[in-house]
C-alpha positions in Angstrom: -6.9 -14.2 10.3 -6.4 -12.0 7.0 -4.1 -9.8 8.8 -1.9 -12.7 9.5 -1.4 -13.5 5.7 -1.0 -9.9 4.9 1.6 -9.2 7.6 2.6 -12.9 6.3 3.1 -11.4 2.7 5.0 -8.6 3.6 7.8 -10.3 5.6 7.9 -12.5 3.0 8.3 -10.1 0.3 10.8 -8.0 2.7 12.9 -11.6 3.3 13.2 -12.4 -0.4 14.0 -8.9 -1.5 17.3 -9.2 0.8 18.0 -12.1 -0.2 17.6 -13.9 3.1 16.7 -17.5 3.6 14.2 -19.1 5.6 16.9 -20.6 7.8 18.6 -17.1 8.3 15.7 -15.7 9.7 14.6 -18.7 11.6 18.2 -18.6 13.1 17.4 -14.5 13.7 14.2 -15.0 16.0 15.7 -18.6 17.7 13.3 -20.6 15.7 13.2 -23.1 13.1 12.9 -22.4 9.3 9.3 -23.9 9.3 8.2 -21.5 11.6 9.0 -18.6 9.1 7.1 -20.6 6.6 4.0 -20.9 8.7 4.4 -17.2 10.0 4.8 -15.9 6.5 1.5 -18.3 5.4 -0.5 -16.2 8.3 -0.9 -19.7 10.2 0.7 -18.9 13.2 0.7 -15.9 16.0 3.2 -13.3 16.3 5.2 -12.4 18.6 6.4 -8.4 18.5 9.7 -9.4 19.8 10.1 -11.8 16.6 9.0 -9.0 14.3 10.9 -6.6 15.5 13.9 -8.6 15.4 13.2 -9.6 11.4 12.1 -6.1 10.6 16.2 -5.6 11.8 17.1 -8.5 9.8 15.7 -7.5 6.7 17.0 -4.2 7.0 13.5 -1.7 8.2 14.8 1.4 9.6 12.0 3.7 9.2 9.8 4.5 12.1 6.6 4.7 10.3 7.1 1.6 8.3 8.2 -0.6 11.5 5.4 0.9 13.5 2.6 0.2 10.9 3.9 -3.7 10.6 3.8 -4.0 14.3 0.4 -2.2 14.8 -0.2 -5.2 12.2 0.9 -7.9 14.3 -1.2 -7.1 17.3 -3.9 -6.5 15.1 -3.5 -10.1 13.6 -3.7 -11.8 17.2 -6.8 -10.5 18.3 -9.7 -13.5 18.3 -12.3 -13.1 15.6 -15.7 -13.3 17.1 -16.0 -17.3 15.7 -13.4 -18.4 18.3 -16.1 -18.2 20.9 -17.7 -21.3 18.9 -14.2 -23.3 19.5 -15.9 -26.3 21.2 -17.7 -27.0 18.2 -15.5 -25.4 15.3 -12.4 -27.7 14.0 -9.5 -25.8 14.0 -9.2 -26.0 10.0 -12.2 -24.4 9.4 -11.5 -21.3 12.0 -9.5 -20.1 8.7 -11.8 -20.5 6.7 -14.6 -18.2 8.1 -12.0 -15.8 9.0 -10.9 -15.3 5.7 -14.7 -15.6 4.5 -15.0 -12.6 6.5 -12.5 -10.6 5.2 -13.2 -11.3 1.6 -14.7 -8.7 -0.8 -15.7 -11.5 -3.2 -16.6 -14.5 -2.8 -17.5 -17.3 -5.3 -18.8 -20.6 -5.2 -19.4 -24.0 -6.8 -21.6 -26.1 -5.0 -22.9 -29.7 -5.3 -24.2 -31.5 -2.9 -26.1 -29.3 -1.0 -27.4 -25.4 -0.7 -24.3 -23.2 0.4 -23.9 -22.7 4.2 -23.9 -18.8 3.8 -27.7 -19.2 1.8 -29.0 -22.0 4.2 -32.1 -21.6 6.7 -32.1 -22.3 9.8 -34.5 -25.5 9.2 -32.5 -26.9 6.7 -29.2 -25.9 8.2 -30.5 -28.2 11.1 -31.1 -31.1 8.9 -27.8 -30.6 6.9 -25.4 -31.1 10.2 -27.9 -33.3 11.9 -27.4 -35.8 8.7 -23.7 -35.1 9.0 -23.7 -35.4 12.5 -25.8 -38.9 13.1 -24.7 -39.1 17.0 -24.3 -35.7 17.7 -26.2 -33.8 20.8 -29.0 -31.5 19.9 -26.8 -28.7 22.0 -23.7 -29.5 19.7 -26.4 -29.4 16.7 -27.3 -26.0 17.8 -23.9 -24.4 17.9 -23.4 -25.5 14.6 -26.6 -24.2 13.5 -26.0 -20.8 15.3 -22.5 -20.5 13.7 -24.0 -20.6 10.2 -26.4 -18.5 11.0 -23.9 -16.1 12.6 -22.1 -16.0 9.0 -24.0 -15.7 7.2 -24.9 -11.7 8.7 -22.0 -10.8 6.6 -23.6 -10.9 3.6 -25.8 -8.0 5.0 -23.5 -6.1 6.6 -22.3 -2.7 5.9 -19.1 -4.1 4.1 -20.7 -7.1 2.6 -19.0 -8.8 0.3 -20.3 -10.0 -3.1 -21.0 -13.0 -3.3 -21.3 -15.1 -6.4 -23.1 -18.8 -6.3 -23.2 -21.3 -8.9 -25.6 -23.9 -7.5 -25.8 -27.6 -9.4 -29.0 -28.6 -9.3 -28.4 -31.9 -7.7 -27.9 -29.7 -4.6 -31.3 -28.1 -4.9 -33.0 -31.6 -5.6 -31.2 -33.4 -2.8 -33.7 -33.2 0.4 -32.8 -32.3 3.2 -35.7 -32.7 6.2 -39.4 -33.0 5.2 -40.7 -30.9 2.8 -41.8 -28.1 3.9 -37.9 -27.6 4.6 -37.1 -27.5 1.1 -39.7 -25.7 0.3 -38.3 -22.9 2.8 -35.3 -23.5 1.7 -36.0 -23.0 -2.4 -38.1 -19.4 -1.4 -35.1 -18.2 0.4 -32.9 -19.0 -2.2 -35.3 -17.0 -4.5 -35.2 -13.9 -1.9 -31.8 -13.7 -1.3 -30.8 -13.9 -5.1 -32.4 -10.7 -5.4 -30.1 -8.8 -2.9 -27.6 -6.6 -4.9 -24.4 -8.2 -3.8 -25.8 -11.8 -4.3 -25.7 -13.4 -7.7 -27.3 -16.8 -8.0 -27.2 -19.3 -10.8 -27.8 -23.0 -11.1 -26.3 -25.5 -13.4 -29.4 -27.6 -14.8 -29.1 -31.3 -15.5 -29.9 -30.7 -18.6 -26.5 -28.8 -19.7 -24.6 -32.4 -19.0 -20.9 -32.3 -18.5 -19.4 -28.8 -17.2 -16.2 -27.4 -15.5 -17.5 -28.4 -12.5 -16.5 -31.9 -12.7 -14.0 -32.0 -9.8 -16.6 -31.0 -7.2 -17.1 -27.8 -5.0 -14.7 -25.2 -4.5 -14.6 -21.8 -2.8 -12.5 -18.9 -4.5 -12.0 -16.1 -2.2 -10.8 -12.1 -3.1 -10.0 -9.2 -0.7 -9.6 -5.9 -0.6 -5.8 -5.6 -0.2 -4.1 -5.7 -2.9 -1.2 -7.3 -1.6 -3.0 -10.4 -0.9 -3.7 -12.9 -3.5 -6.9 -15.0 -4.1 -7.2 -18.3 -2.4 -9.0 -21.6 -3.3 -10.4 -23.4 -0.6 -11.3 -26.3 -1.1 -12.7 -28.7 1.8 -12.7 -32.8 2.6 -14.1 -34.6 5.3 -11.9 -34.1 8.7 -9.4 -31.4 6.5 -9.3 -28.6 4.0 -6.7 -27.1 1.5 -6.0 -23.6 0.8 -4.4 -22.8 -2.9 -2.8 -19.6 -3.5 -0.6 -20.3 -6.0 -1.0 -18.0 -9.2 -0.8 -21.2 -11.9 -3.6 -23.2 -9.5 -6.2 -20.2 -8.8 -5.9 -19.6 -12.2 -7.4 -23.0 -13.1 -10.1 -22.9 -10.4 -10.9 -19.1 -11.9 -11.1 -20.4 -15.3 -13.6 -23.2 -14.0 -15.5 -20.6 -12.4 -15.8 -18.4 -15.4 -17.1 -21.1 -17.6 -19.4 -22.3 -15.4 -20.6 -18.5 -14.9 -21.0 -18.6 -18.6 -22.6 -22.0 -18.9 -25.3 -21.6 -16.4 -28.6 -20.0 -17.2 -28.4 -16.3 -16.1 -29.7 -14.9 -12.2 -33.2 -14.5 -13.5 -33.6 -17.9 -15.4 -32.2 -19.2 -12.5 -34.6 -18.0 -10.8 -37.1 -19.1 -12.7 -35.5 -22.5 -12.5 -36.0 -22.5 -8.9 -39.5 -21.5 -8.9 -40.0 -24.2 -11.1 -38.8 -26.8 -8.9 -40.8 -25.1 -5.8 -43.8 -26.0 -8.0 -42.6 -29.7 -7.8 -42.3 -30.1 -3.9 
């Protein structure tokens, strides 16, 4: 997914630098202006012929540069591991998983429940079952398996830095039985000690804070050509924000949440205190 976005952004810069409209670019590949827009946003697959024709239109004649971009187009069309979960994975969420797996820094604020990358299997079962009261056991198990597969990225050789701010409400709201919640809190304490993970808890005692608009995720990528992306999840769809001014607002909100929340060690103490109450 990230390769699609990277290629799309490079094609957009080439087009804009030559002063070529999307309409003209679409005409050159026998397509619409909207398809060029989707290509430049990385939301569709790339045909080699289309990329070749666009590069010619944009005046890219250097063999090495053309080969690099065509190679990127080929890689962009390779399906990720998560496509095997297509039977239980909404199309709009596939995009997010691809971006999450490519990110070098993931920052999240969560208020409803513990974030998926931090959930135990038992807690994930309870969350998925609550969200799918009519789902079959097989479907629920598949969704939980997908969530656990995503978590492997946090302990991989190329693990991203992960900074989570969890509202205290997410920790007090029960999912599953008492032992499920106890196991989840213990897991948070353990995972927060990983070198690439920073976990903070925004306590009720702080009062109103910068997360008033609800949960959000900020993704940053190792490729300098890619801008940060804000991910906002809704009930049946999601939003991806990449305009600098919009990303900057969420970045400021995250910085304020991190500043106003207790530090990692104090947050672990808060988790231990909640554990004693269950």
